[in-house]
N, C-alpha and C positions, 0 to 999 in steps of 0.2 A: 628358423623353422617356421615362429607365427607369422611373421612378414611374409612368405613365400606361402604359407597353406592359407591363414587366413585373412591376409592381404592388412595387417594389424601390426601396429608398431607401442608398447607400453616401456614406455621411460622407468617403470619400476620392473627393475631385475631379479629374477629368484634364483637363486644356484643349483641347478640338478643335482638330486637326491638319487643315486643308483641311473635311471633312466627316463627318458619322457618318448613317447610314440607318437608321432601321425603319418597317416596313410594322405595323401592325394593319386587322381585320376588324372592320366592327361591322353592325349593321345602325340603319338611320336610317327609320322612317318604315317604307314596305314595302319600302326598297330595300337592298339590302347591297354597302355602299362598304369596298372599300382603303383605306384611307389611305396614303400614301408621306410620312413625315416627315425632312426633312433636317436636321440640326445645321449649319449653317454656324460654323465659326471665327470667332470677333467679335472677335480682336485685326485692328487696320489694315494690320498684313501680311500676311491671308490676303485684305482685302478684294476685290484682284483677283478671285479665281477666285468671285465672286459671280454673273456672270454666266450663266454655265455652270449653275449651280444654279439662278437663278430662273426658265431657260427652261422653261415648260410646267408651273408651278408654278399653283396654281389657291387659294392666299392664304397669307399672310405672320404668321406669329408672332412680337411682337419682346418679349424677356425682358429685364429689368430685375432686382438686388438694391435693394427698397427701405431699405438699409442703406447705399447708396452711392448719394452725390448726383452724382457724376460720371458713372456709369450712365445714372440718368434725363436728365442734360444732353446726352447725347449722343444720347438718342432721335431729335431733331430732323434731325439729318448721318443717323442710320439707315433712318428714314423715308423720307427726300429722295433717298439713296441706292438706296435701291432702290426705291421709285418712278419714278426716272427708269431705271434698269437694264430695269423692268419694261416702262412708254412706250418704252422704244429696241425693245424687243419685240415688243411689239402695233404698232407702225409698219410692222414687218417682217411681220408674217403678220396686218394687220388684226384685227379682231375677235379678242374683248371691246375694251373700251373701259377701259383703264389709270385712269378714275378711279374705275371702280368695283371695282378690283382691291379684293378683300378684309384688311384687317390685323387682327387683335387683339392686346391688347397686356395680358402678364403681369407684375403685381409680385411678386414672388419672392418667398422669405423670410420670411414676416410673420410667423413665428412665434421668430424670433431675440430671444433678452434677454428674453421674453413680448411683443415688439413696442418695447420700450425703446429699444434701439439704431436705433431708425426713423428715418431722416433726411426719406424723402420721403412727404406724408402724403397718404392716399386723395384728400383733395379736392381736391391739385395734381394727383397724375396723372388723374382724371377730370376734370379741366379740359382737363388737354393730350388726354385721348381726345376730347373732345366737340367741341374747336375742330378736329378733322381725322374727326368723323365715325366713330369707331375705339369697336368695344365694349373693354370691360377687366375684368378680374379679378383680385382677388389671392389670389394661392396661394402653399400650403407644398409644396414636395415631399415634403417629408420627413415631413410630418405627412399627408401627402395632401387637404387644402385646396383645393378648386374646380380643381383637376387635369381630371377626367374632364370636368366641367362648363365646362371651359376651350375642351376638343379640340372636346365636342360644340357647341357655339357654333360655332368655326369651321369644322367639317366644313357644319352645317346649313348655313352664311352661300355657303358653297364650293359646295354644291347648287345655289342660289337664284338665286347668280351663274350655275352652268352653263347653267341654263335659261333665263333670259334672254338669254345668248349662243345660245342653239340657234337664237333666233328669226330669225340672221344667215341661217343657213343650211336654214328650210323652204322647201318650194314648191320644191325644185331637182330637177328628173325626176331619175329615175334614169338613164334612156337618152336619150341625145341623137341626133337626127338628124342627115343628112349635112347637110343644108340647114340646122340648125339652127348 
């Protein structure tokens, strides 16, 4: 988030407690779009806070470190948990369809040790993504590799999904008579 929004990288990492929030305004085609990006804590002890942050979300970016197998192995649990939360919200609010809720996966820290300490191959990550219909980007926040491209991709996907959802509200009259 820091690299994408502020174009800065800080070597000192502070674990997210609860959530962090940033915004960015960008032009996508002919639309001015404001992204609200929430970084929710990845630690299990904060997982129960998820529902509050997923409500109203238009997409989800899952991020893991390509140098830590345990983080990749946890992706199924994270994807399923977020999917269940989104599905629960959708059932309460009706459309959109949770099955089309956009996700993206970022394999981060590809620059570490020239890639020699990497334990999750790009092929393995792409296979996981293809089984779920999720786009995949390999990134390095430190070296600014694919960060902008990944966020632009998810923003475009969320906008496309938004247009599909608008179909449900077309044809509703602006004013309804008392008889109706």
